[in-house]
HTML snippet that shows the backbone in 3Dmol.js (N, CA, C, O; Angstrom):
<script src="https://3Dmol.org/build/3Dmol-min.js"></script>
<div id="view" style="width:600px;height:400px;position:relative"></div>
<script>
const pdb = `
ATOM      1  N   MET A   1       3.643  -0.454   1.252  1.00  0.00           N
ATOM      2  CA  MET A   1       2.470   0.154   1.970  1.00  0.00           C
ATOM      3  C   MET A   1       1.932   1.173   1.179  1.00  0.00           C
ATOM      4  O   MET A   1       2.708   1.945   0.615  1.00  0.00           O
ATOM      5  N   MET A   2       0.602   1.306   1.037  1.00  0.00           N
ATOM      6  CA  MET A   2       0.038   2.546   0.400  1.00  0.00           C
ATOM      7  C   MET A   2      -1.258   2.796   1.219  1.00  0.00           C
ATOM      8  O   MET A   2      -1.776   1.991   1.992  1.00  0.00           O
ATOM      9  N   ALA A   3      -1.677   3.991   0.934  1.00  0.00           N
ATOM     10  CA  ALA A   3      -2.973   4.499   1.577  1.00  0.00           C
ATOM     11  C   ALA A   3      -3.837   5.127   0.568  1.00  0.00           C
ATOM     12  O   ALA A   3      -3.298   5.728  -0.360  1.00  0.00           O
ATOM     13  N   ALA A   4      -5.191   5.052   0.648  1.00  0.00           N
ATOM     14  CA  ALA A   4      -6.050   5.797  -0.117  1.00  0.00           C
ATOM     15  C   ALA A   4      -6.835   6.628   0.827  1.00  0.00           C
ATOM     16  O   ALA A   4      -7.122   6.184   1.939  1.00  0.00           O
ATOM     17  N   GLY A   5      -7.193   7.796   0.447  1.00  0.00           N
ATOM     18  CA  GLY A   5      -7.927   8.854   1.126  1.00  0.00           C
ATOM     19  C   GLY A   5      -7.102   9.630   2.082  1.00  0.00           C
ATOM     20  O   GLY A   5      -7.587  10.208   3.054  1.00  0.00           O
ATOM     21  N   VAL A   6      -5.831   9.629   1.779  1.00  0.00           N
ATOM     22  CA  VAL A   6      -4.853  10.484   2.608  1.00  0.00           C
ATOM     23  C   VAL A   6      -3.998  11.351   1.481  1.00  0.00           C
ATOM     24  O   VAL A   6      -3.486  10.798   0.508  1.00  0.00           O
ATOM     25  N   PRO A   7      -3.919  12.590   1.697  1.00  0.00           N
ATOM     26  CA  PRO A   7      -4.362  13.407   2.865  1.00  0.00           C
ATOM     27  C   PRO A   7      -5.758  13.923   2.587  1.00  0.00           C
ATOM     28  O   PRO A   7      -6.331  14.520   3.498  1.00  0.00           O
ATOM     29  N   ARG A   8      -6.384  13.751   1.386  1.00  0.00           N
ATOM     30  CA  ARG A   8      -7.782  14.275   1.217  1.00  0.00           C
ATOM     31  C   ARG A   8      -8.717  13.010   1.427  1.00  0.00           C
ATOM     32  O   ARG A   8      -8.311  11.912   1.048  1.00  0.00           O
ATOM     33  N   LYS A   9      -9.841  13.130   1.966  1.00  0.00           N
ATOM     34  CA  LYS A   9     -10.837  12.120   2.089  1.00  0.00           C
ATOM     35  C   LYS A   9     -11.358  11.500   0.765  1.00  0.00           C
ATOM     36  O   LYS A   9     -11.639  12.228  -0.188  1.00  0.00           O
ATOM     37  N   CYS A  10     -11.469  10.311   0.717  1.00  0.00           N
ATOM     38  CA  CYS A  10     -12.002   9.539  -0.464  1.00  0.00           C
ATOM     39  C   CYS A  10     -12.993   8.584  -0.110  1.00  0.00           C
ATOM     40  O   CYS A  10     -12.637   7.568   0.488  1.00  0.00           O
ATOM     41  N   ASP A  11     -14.272   8.783  -0.416  1.00  0.00           N
ATOM     42  CA  ASP A  11     -15.351   7.899   0.110  1.00  0.00           C
ATOM     43  C   ASP A  11     -15.223   6.468  -0.462  1.00  0.00           C
ATOM     44  O   ASP A  11     -15.814   5.543   0.094  1.00  0.00           O
ATOM     45  N   ILE A  12     -14.501   6.277  -1.511  1.00  0.00           N
ATOM     46  CA  ILE A  12     -14.370   5.028  -2.093  1.00  0.00           C
ATOM     47  C   ILE A  12     -13.023   4.463  -1.859  1.00  0.00           C
ATOM     48  O   ILE A  12     -12.558   3.738  -2.738  1.00  0.00           O
ATOM     49  N   HIS A  13     -12.300   4.710  -0.734  1.00  0.00           N
ATOM     50  CA  HIS A  13     -11.044   4.291  -0.513  1.00  0.00           C
ATOM     51  C   HIS A  13     -10.844   2.719  -0.621  1.00  0.00           C
ATOM     52  O   HIS A  13      -9.884   2.237  -1.221  1.00  0.00           O
ATOM     53  N   ALA A  14     -11.712   2.040  -0.065  1.00  0.00           N
ATOM     54  CA  ALA A  14     -11.601   0.603  -0.082  1.00  0.00           C
ATOM     55  C   ALA A  14     -11.749   0.006  -1.541  1.00  0.00           C
ATOM     56  O   ALA A  14     -11.133  -1.016  -1.844  1.00  0.00           O
ATOM     57  N   GLN A  15     -12.515   0.613  -2.375  1.00  0.00           N
ATOM     58  CA  GLN A  15     -12.522   0.151  -3.761  1.00  0.00           C
ATOM     59  C   GLN A  15     -11.237   0.451  -4.428  1.00  0.00           C
ATOM     60  O   GLN A  15     -10.653  -0.373  -5.132  1.00  0.00           O
ATOM     61  N   VAL A  16     -10.783   1.716  -4.178  1.00  0.00           N
ATOM     62  CA  VAL A  16      -9.476   2.038  -4.904  1.00  0.00           C
ATOM     63  C   VAL A  16      -8.414   1.131  -4.509  1.00  0.00           C
ATOM     64  O   VAL A  16      -7.693   0.631  -5.372  1.00  0.00           O
ATOM     65  N   LEU A  17      -8.243   0.855  -3.163  1.00  0.00           N
ATOM     66  CA  LEU A  17      -7.213  -0.073  -2.717  1.00  0.00           C
ATOM     67  C   LEU A  17      -7.358  -1.524  -3.350  1.00  0.00           C
ATOM     68  O   LEU A  17      -6.382  -2.168  -3.735  1.00  0.00           O
ATOM     69  N   THR A  18      -8.604  -1.954  -3.415  1.00  0.00           N
ATOM     70  CA  THR A  18      -8.951  -3.315  -3.954  1.00  0.00           C
ATOM     71  C   THR A  18      -8.473  -3.305  -5.441  1.00  0.00           C
ATOM     72  O   THR A  18      -7.822  -4.238  -5.910  1.00  0.00           O
ATOM     73  N   HIS A  19      -8.810  -2.262  -6.116  1.00  0.00           N
ATOM     74  CA  HIS A  19      -8.386  -2.248  -7.582  1.00  0.00           C
ATOM     75  C   HIS A  19      -6.921  -2.301  -7.728  1.00  0.00           C
ATOM     76  O   HIS A  19      -6.413  -3.038  -8.573  1.00  0.00           O
ATOM     77  N   VAL A  20      -6.198  -1.535  -6.926  1.00  0.00           N
ATOM     78  CA  VAL A  20      -4.749  -1.374  -6.996  1.00  0.00           C
ATOM     79  C   VAL A  20      -4.198  -2.738  -6.669  1.00  0.00           C
ATOM     80  O   VAL A  20      -3.324  -3.203  -7.401  1.00  0.00           O
ATOM     81  N   GLY A  21      -4.632  -3.409  -5.641  1.00  0.00           N
ATOM     82  CA  GLY A  21      -4.147  -4.742  -5.121  1.00  0.00           C
ATOM     83  C   GLY A  21      -4.275  -5.817  -6.404  1.00  0.00           C
ATOM     84  O   GLY A  21      -3.372  -6.526  -6.846  1.00  0.00           O
ATOM     85  N   LEU A  22      -5.510  -5.739  -6.821  1.00  0.00           N
ATOM     86  CA  LEU A  22      -5.697  -6.764  -7.861  1.00  0.00           C
ATOM     87  C   LEU A  22      -4.798  -6.458  -9.260  1.00  0.00           C
ATOM     88  O   LEU A  22      -4.415  -7.348 -10.019  1.00  0.00           O
ATOM     89  N   ALA A  23      -4.568  -5.160  -9.424  1.00  0.00           N
ATOM     90  CA  ALA A  23      -3.718  -4.882 -10.552  1.00  0.00           C
ATOM     91  C   ALA A  23      -2.203  -5.302 -10.292  1.00  0.00           C
ATOM     92  O   ALA A  23      -1.486  -5.693 -11.213  1.00  0.00           O
ATOM     93  N   MET A  24      -1.787  -5.200  -9.040  1.00  0.00           N
ATOM     94  CA  MET A  24      -0.436  -5.585  -8.655  1.00  0.00           C
ATOM     95  C   MET A  24      -0.273  -7.079  -8.787  1.00  0.00           C
ATOM     96  O   MET A  24       0.768  -7.573  -9.220  1.00  0.00           O
ATOM     97  N   LEU A  25      -1.372  -7.830  -8.386  1.00  0.00           N
ATOM     98  CA  LEU A  25      -1.339  -9.264  -8.537  1.00  0.00           C
ATOM     99  C   LEU A  25      -1.245  -9.731  -9.978  1.00  0.00           C
ATOM    100  O   LEU A  25      -0.475 -10.631 -10.312  1.00  0.00           O
ATOM    101  N   ARG A  26      -2.126  -9.037 -10.904  1.00  0.00           N
ATOM    102  CA  ARG A  26      -2.170  -9.310 -12.292  1.00  0.00           C
ATOM    103  C   ARG A  26      -0.766  -9.003 -12.923  1.00  0.00           C
ATOM    104  O   ARG A  26      -0.333  -9.713 -13.830  1.00  0.00           O
ATOM    105  N   TYR A  27      -0.072  -7.950 -12.436  1.00  0.00           N
ATOM    106  CA  TYR A  27       1.160  -7.465 -12.948  1.00  0.00           C
ATOM    107  C   TYR A  27       2.345  -8.564 -12.703  1.00  0.00           C
ATOM    108  O   TYR A  27       3.159  -8.790 -13.598  1.00  0.00           O
ATOM    109  N   VAL A  28       2.392  -9.168 -11.569  1.00  0.00           N
ATOM    110  CA  VAL A  28       3.509 -10.135 -11.214  1.00  0.00           C
ATOM    111  C   VAL A  28       3.200 -11.555 -11.727  1.00  0.00           C
ATOM    112  O   VAL A  28       4.092 -12.388 -11.884  1.00  0.00           O
ATOM    113  N   GLU A  29       1.903 -11.797 -11.979  1.00  0.00           N
ATOM    114  CA  GLU A  29       1.460 -13.124 -12.425  1.00  0.00           C
ATOM    115  C   GLU A  29       2.165 -13.560 -13.614  1.00  0.00           C
ATOM    116  O   GLU A  29       2.086 -12.899 -14.650  1.00  0.00           O
ATOM    117  N   GLY A  30       2.908 -14.716 -13.535  1.00  0.00           N
ATOM    118  CA  GLY A  30       3.681 -15.142 -14.703  1.00  0.00           C
ATOM    119  C   GLY A  30       4.937 -14.509 -15.087  1.00  0.00           C
ATOM    120  O   GLY A  30       5.574 -14.871 -16.076  1.00  0.00           O
ATOM    121  N   ARG A  31       5.302 -13.549 -14.298  1.00  0.00           N
ATOM    122  CA  ARG A  31       6.415 -12.713 -14.777  1.00  0.00           C
ATOM    123  C   ARG A  31       7.829 -13.165 -14.057  1.00  0.00           C
ATOM    124  O   ARG A  31       7.794 -13.651 -12.926  1.00  0.00           O
ATOM    125  N   SER A  32       8.905 -13.007 -14.665  1.00  0.00           N
ATOM    126  CA  SER A  32      10.129 -13.290 -13.777  1.00  0.00           C
ATOM    127  C   SER A  32      10.905 -12.009 -13.694  1.00  0.00           C
ATOM    128  O   SER A  32      11.100 -11.269 -14.658  1.00  0.00           O
ATOM    129  N   PHE A  33      11.315 -11.808 -12.525  1.00  0.00           N
ATOM    130  CA  PHE A  33      11.998 -10.530 -12.227  1.00  0.00           C
ATOM    131  C   PHE A  33      13.601 -10.691 -12.006  1.00  0.00           C
ATOM    132  O   PHE A  33      14.093 -10.856 -10.890  1.00  0.00           O
ATOM    133  N   GLY A  34      14.291 -10.628 -13.110  1.00  0.00           N
ATOM    134  CA  GLY A  34      15.816 -10.820 -12.953  1.00  0.00           C
ATOM    135  C   GLY A  34      16.367 -11.829 -12.225  1.00  0.00           C
ATOM    136  O   GLY A  34      15.979 -12.968 -12.485  1.00  0.00           O
ATOM    137  N   ASP A  35      17.215 -11.667 -11.339  1.00  0.00           N
ATOM    138  CA  ASP A  35      17.888 -12.650 -10.602  1.00  0.00           C
ATOM    139  C   ASP A  35      16.896 -13.269  -9.571  1.00  0.00           C
ATOM    140  O   ASP A  35      17.087 -14.401  -9.126  1.00  0.00           O
ATOM    141  N   VAL A  36      15.815 -12.491  -9.196  1.00  0.00           N
ATOM    142  CA  VAL A  36      14.985 -13.062  -8.237  1.00  0.00           C
ATOM    143  C   VAL A  36      13.965 -14.032  -8.726  1.00  0.00           C
ATOM    144  O   VAL A  36      13.438 -14.816  -7.936  1.00  0.00           O
ATOM    145  N   GLY A  37      13.648 -14.013 -10.060  1.00  0.00           N
ATOM    146  CA  GLY A  37      12.810 -14.868 -10.567  1.00  0.00           C
ATOM    147  C   GLY A  37      11.329 -14.566 -10.360  1.00  0.00           C
ATOM    148  O   GLY A  37      10.954 -13.397 -10.272  1.00  0.00           O
ATOM    149  N   ARG A  38      10.450 -15.620 -10.278  1.00  0.00           N
ATOM    150  CA  ARG A  38       9.082 -15.241 -10.084  1.00  0.00           C
ATOM    151  C   ARG A  38       8.874 -14.867  -8.662  1.00  0.00           C
ATOM    152  O   ARG A  38       9.631 -15.317  -7.802  1.00  0.00           O
ATOM    153  N   ILE A  39       7.887 -14.068  -8.362  1.00  0.00           N
ATOM    154  CA  ILE A  39       7.555 -13.620  -6.968  1.00  0.00           C
ATOM    155  C   ILE A  39       6.110 -13.842  -6.755  1.00  0.00           C
ATOM    156  O   ILE A  39       5.370 -14.002  -7.725  1.00  0.00           O
ATOM    157  N   SER A  40       5.667 -13.862  -5.543  1.00  0.00           N
ATOM    158  CA  SER A  40       4.167 -13.962  -5.258  1.00  0.00           C
ATOM    159  C   SER A  40       3.921 -12.857  -4.274  1.00  0.00           C
ATOM    160  O   SER A  40       4.796 -12.506  -3.483  1.00  0.00           O
ATOM    161  N   LEU A  41       2.734 -12.311  -4.322  1.00  0.00           N
ATOM    162  CA  LEU A  41       2.279 -11.219  -3.332  1.00  0.00           C
ATOM    163  C   LEU A  41       1.157 -11.693  -2.554  1.00  0.00           C
ATOM    164  O   LEU A  41       0.358 -12.507  -3.018  1.00  0.00           O
ATOM    165  N   ARG A  42       1.061 -11.184  -1.310  1.00  0.00           N
ATOM    166  CA  ARG A  42      -0.104 -11.345  -0.590  1.00  0.00           C
ATOM    167  C   ARG A  42      -0.516  -9.829  -0.140  1.00  0.00           C
ATOM    168  O   ARG A  42       0.241  -9.046   0.435  1.00  0.00           O
ATOM    169  N   ILE A  43      -1.772  -9.592  -0.489  1.00  0.00           N
ATOM    170  CA  ILE A  43      -2.326  -8.298  -0.418  1.00  0.00           C
ATOM    171  C   ILE A  43      -3.269  -8.210   0.855  1.00  0.00           C
ATOM    172  O   ILE A  43      -4.151  -9.060   0.979  1.00  0.00           O
ATOM    173  N   GLY A  44      -3.123  -7.260   1.758  1.00  0.00           N
ATOM    174  CA  GLY A  44      -3.929  -7.122   2.897  1.00  0.00           C
ATOM    175  C   GLY A  44      -4.462  -5.693   2.884  1.00  0.00           C
ATOM    176  O   GLY A  44      -3.740  -4.743   2.584  1.00  0.00           O
ATOM    177  N   ILE A  45      -5.736  -5.569   3.214  1.00  0.00           N
ATOM    178  CA  ILE A  45      -6.430  -4.221   3.288  1.00  0.00           C
ATOM    179  C   ILE A  45      -6.956  -3.856   4.609  1.00  0.00           C
ATOM    180  O   ILE A  45      -7.648  -4.671   5.219  1.00  0.00           O
ATOM    181  N   ASN A  46      -6.691  -2.709   5.102  1.00  0.00           N
ATOM    182  CA  ASN A  46      -7.276  -2.359   6.484  1.00  0.00           C
ATOM    183  C   ASN A  46      -7.920  -1.094   6.245  1.00  0.00           C
ATOM    184  O   ASN A  46      -7.469  -0.270   5.449  1.00  0.00           O
ATOM    185  N   SER A  47      -8.997  -0.923   6.942  1.00  0.00           N
ATOM    186  CA  SER A  47      -9.832   0.446   6.735  1.00  0.00           C
ATOM    187  C   SER A  47     -10.155   1.043   8.154  1.00  0.00           C
ATOM    188  O   SER A  47     -10.580   0.367   9.090  1.00  0.00           O
ATOM    189  N   GLY A  48      -9.914   2.332   8.195  1.00  0.00           N
ATOM    190  CA  GLY A  48     -10.121   3.060   9.402  1.00  0.00           C
ATOM    191  C   GLY A  48      -9.378   4.235   9.516  1.00  0.00           C
ATOM    192  O   GLY A  48      -8.848   4.707   8.510  1.00  0.00           O
ATOM    193  N   PRO A  49      -9.253   4.841  10.749  1.00  0.00           N
ATOM    194  CA  PRO A  49      -8.535   6.004  10.843  1.00  0.00           C
ATOM    195  C   PRO A  49      -7.075   5.805  11.109  1.00  0.00           C
ATOM    196  O   PRO A  49      -6.716   4.836  11.777  1.00  0.00           O
ATOM    197  N   VAL A  50      -6.243   6.629  10.646  1.00  0.00           N
ATOM    198  CA  VAL A  50      -4.825   6.504  10.780  1.00  0.00           C
ATOM    199  C   VAL A  50      -4.086   7.883  11.350  1.00  0.00           C
ATOM    200  O   VAL A  50      -4.625   8.988  11.288  1.00  0.00           O
ATOM    201  N   VAL A  51      -2.978   7.682  11.824  1.00  0.00           N
ATOM    202  CA  VAL A  51      -2.052   8.831  12.112  1.00  0.00           C
ATOM    203  C   VAL A  51      -0.869   8.608  11.273  1.00  0.00           C
ATOM    204  O   VAL A  51      -0.299   7.527  11.124  1.00  0.00           O
ATOM    205  N   ALA A  52      -0.532   9.799  10.707  1.00  0.00           N
ATOM    206  CA  ALA A  52       0.575   9.706   9.636  1.00  0.00           C
ATOM    207  C   ALA A  52       1.678  10.816  10.165  1.00  0.00           C
ATOM    208  O   ALA A  52       1.397  11.839  10.790  1.00  0.00           O
ATOM    209  N   GLY A  53       2.910  10.411   9.797  1.00  0.00           N
ATOM    210  CA  GLY A  53       3.931  11.431  10.268  1.00  0.00           C
ATOM    211  C   GLY A  53       5.248  11.145   9.494  1.00  0.00           C
ATOM    212  O   GLY A  53       5.421  10.128   8.822  1.00  0.00           O
ATOM    213  N   VAL A  54       6.138  12.115   9.650  1.00  0.00           N
ATOM    214  CA  VAL A  54       7.531  12.001   9.071  1.00  0.00           C
ATOM    215  C   VAL A  54       8.439  11.667  10.278  1.00  0.00           C
ATOM    216  O   VAL A  54       8.316  12.276  11.341  1.00  0.00           O
ATOM    217  N   ILE A  55       9.336  10.705  10.099  1.00  0.00           N
ATOM    218  CA  ILE A  55      10.192  10.195  11.180  1.00  0.00           C
ATOM    219  C   ILE A  55      11.583  10.452  10.684  1.00  0.00           C
ATOM    220  O   ILE A  55      11.862  10.200   9.512  1.00  0.00           O
ATOM    221  N   GLY A  56      12.488  10.951  11.532  1.00  0.00           N
ATOM    222  CA  GLY A  56      13.824  11.102  11.257  1.00  0.00           C
ATOM    223  C   GLY A  56      14.379  12.515  11.128  1.00  0.00           C
ATOM    224  O   GLY A  56      13.607  13.452  10.927  1.00  0.00           O
ATOM    225  N   ARG A  57      15.785  12.711  11.244  1.00  0.00           N
ATOM    226  CA  ARG A  57      16.298  14.028  11.091  1.00  0.00           C
ATOM    227  C   ARG A  57      17.123  14.002   9.988  1.00  0.00           C
ATOM    228  O   ARG A  57      17.220  15.011   9.289  1.00  0.00           O
ATOM    229  N   THR A  58      17.789  12.899   9.706  1.00  0.00           N
ATOM    230  CA  THR A  58      18.780  12.942   8.564  1.00  0.00           C
ATOM    231  C   THR A  58      18.253  12.146   7.336  1.00  0.00           C
ATOM    232  O   THR A  58      18.420  12.551   6.185  1.00  0.00           O
ATOM    233  N   LYS A  59      17.595  10.967   7.652  1.00  0.00           N
ATOM    234  CA  LYS A  59      17.020  10.201   6.644  1.00  0.00           C
ATOM    235  C   LYS A  59      15.393  10.188   6.934  1.00  0.00           C
ATOM    236  O   LYS A  59      14.947   9.512   7.861  1.00  0.00           O
ATOM    237  N   PHE A  60      14.657  10.866   6.203  1.00  0.00           N
ATOM    238  CA  PHE A  60      13.227  11.021   6.508  1.00  0.00           C
ATOM    239  C   PHE A  60      12.392   9.782   5.936  1.00  0.00           C
ATOM    240  O   PHE A  60      12.565   9.393   4.781  1.00  0.00           O
ATOM    241  N   ILE A  61      11.534   9.221   6.754  1.00  0.00           N
ATOM    242  CA  ILE A  61      10.758   8.182   6.428  1.00  0.00           C
ATOM    243  C   ILE A  61       9.238   8.575   6.764  1.00  0.00           C
ATOM    244  O   ILE A  61       8.946   9.005   7.880  1.00  0.00           O
ATOM    245  N   TYR A  62       8.367   8.423   5.837  1.00  0.00           N
ATOM    246  CA  TYR A  62       6.966   8.697   6.219  1.00  0.00           C
ATOM    247  C   TYR A  62       6.342   7.340   6.620  1.00  0.00           C
ATOM    248  O   TYR A  62       6.584   6.298   6.010  1.00  0.00           O
ATOM    249  N   ASP A  63       5.522   7.427   7.687  1.00  0.00           N
ATOM    250  CA  ASP A  63       5.013   6.162   8.181  1.00  0.00           C
ATOM    251  C   ASP A  63       3.405   6.439   8.641  1.00  0.00           C
ATOM    252  O   ASP A  63       3.007   7.549   8.993  1.00  0.00           O
ATOM    253  N   LEU A  64       2.664   5.387   8.583  1.00  0.00           N
ATOM    254  CA  LEU A  64       1.245   5.424   8.894  1.00  0.00           C
ATOM    255  C   LEU A  64       1.030   4.262  10.065  1.00  0.00           C
ATOM    256  O   LEU A  64       1.587   3.165  10.087  1.00  0.00           O
ATOM    257  N   TRP A  65       0.118   4.763  10.990  1.00  0.00           N
ATOM    258  CA  TRP A  65      -0.171   3.941  12.136  1.00  0.00           C
ATOM    259  C   TRP A  65      -1.788   3.832  12.219  1.00  0.00           C
ATOM    260  O   TRP A  65      -2.511   4.827  12.256  1.00  0.00           O
ATOM    261  N   ALA A  66      -2.242   2.552  12.241  1.00  0.00           N
ATOM    262  CA  ALA A  66      -3.726   2.391  12.400  1.00  0.00           C
ATOM    263  C   ALA A  66      -4.143   2.686  13.781  1.00  0.00           C
ATOM    264  O   ALA A  66      -3.440   2.285  14.709  1.00  0.00           O
ATOM    265  N   ILE A  67      -5.275   3.382  14.011  1.00  0.00           N
ATOM    266  CA  ILE A  67      -5.772   3.749  15.238  1.00  0.00           C
ATOM    267  C   ILE A  67      -6.819   2.706  15.543  1.00  0.00           C
ATOM    268  O   ILE A  67      -7.702   2.461  14.722  1.00  0.00           O
ATOM    269  N   ARG A  68      -6.738   2.070  16.735  1.00  0.00           N
ATOM    270  CA  ARG A  68      -7.747   1.037  17.063  1.00  0.00           C
ATOM    271  C   ARG A  68      -8.375   1.481  18.305  1.00  0.00           C
ATOM    272  O   ARG A  68      -9.266   0.806  18.822  1.00  0.00           O
TER     273      ARG A  68
END
`;
const viewer = $3Dmol.createViewer("view");
viewer.addModel(pdb, "pdb");
viewer.setStyle({}, {cartoon: {color: "spectrum"}});
viewer.zoomTo();
viewer.render();
</script>
């Protein structure tokens, strides 16, 4: 998971995410990854406000939740 426009606003966040997603697809296309072999990706993009935060006391995890 990744986010654009966090923590600073980015007016072209959708375009940034689209370019990154396409670059990821191009990177894995036709490649073999060790014992796993070839992999396929499905990219989804959501746009809108989110709430973000750190979860945990001993093992910290950063998470995002879409606001609907």
